[in-house]
C-alpha positions in Angstrom: -1.4 -20.5 -3.9 0.5 -20.7 -7.2 -2.0 -23.3 -8.6 -4.9 -21.0 -7.7 -3.2 -18.1 -9.3 -2.4 -20.0 -12.4 -6.1 -20.9 -12.7 -7.1 -17.3 -12.5 -4.4 -16.3 -15.0 -5.5 -19.0 -17.3 -9.0 -17.5 -17.4 -7.6 -14.0 -17.8 -9.0 -13.0 -14.4 -5.7 -12.1 -12.8 -2.0 -11.4 -13.5 0.7 -13.2 -11.7 4.2 -12.2 -10.8 6.5 -14.8 -9.3 8.4 -13.9 -6.2 11.7 -14.1 -8.0 10.5 -11.5 -10.6 8.9 -9.0 -8.1 11.6 -6.3 -8.5 11.4 -6.3 -12.3 7.8 -7.1 -13.0 5.5 -6.0 -10.1 5.3 -2.3 -10.9 4.9 -2.7 -14.6 2.2 -5.3 -14.1 0.4 -3.2 -11.6 0.5 -0.1 -13.9 -0.6 -2.2 -16.8 -3.8 -3.1 -14.8 -4.3 0.4 -13.3 -4.0 2.3 -16.5 -6.1 0.0 -18.7 -9.8 0.3 -17.9 -10.8 -2.3 -20.5 -8.4 -4.8 -19.0 -9.8 -4.1 -15.5 -13.4 -4.7 -16.8 -12.3 -7.9 -18.7 -10.5 -9.3 -15.7 -13.4 -8.4 -13.3 -15.9 -10.1 -15.6 -13.8 -13.2 -15.9 -13.3 -13.3 -12.2 -17.1 -13.5 -11.7 -16.7 -17.1 -13.1 -15.0 -18.1 -9.8 -17.4 -16.3 -7.5 -19.2 -18.4 -5.0 -21.4 -15.9 -3.1 -23.2 -18.6 -1.1 -20.2 -20.8 -0.4 -20.3 -20.4 3.4 -24.0 -21.2 3.5 -23.6 -24.2 1.3 -20.6 -25.6 3.4 -22.6 -25.1 6.7 -25.6 -26.9 5.1 -23.4 -29.8 4.1 -21.9 -30.0 7.6 -25.3 -30.0 9.2 -26.5 -32.7 6.9 -23.6 -34.9 7.9 -24.2 -34.2 11.6 -27.8 -35.1 11.3 -27.2 -38.4 9.5 -24.6 -39.6 12.0 
């Protein structure tokens, strides 16, 4: 999960708060996002890069191809 989170953070599509820092950083980080509409829009747009809307369909197609060739 940390590796996935770091990828999102690296693309400015998310913020990450480590477990050990939850008490100190969670609420300020949450408020930063909630109170900053431009940050929300930027992160949302950056998150689109990771979207795979047809992922399930593509996975099923690949499985069916493998089944048919065996």
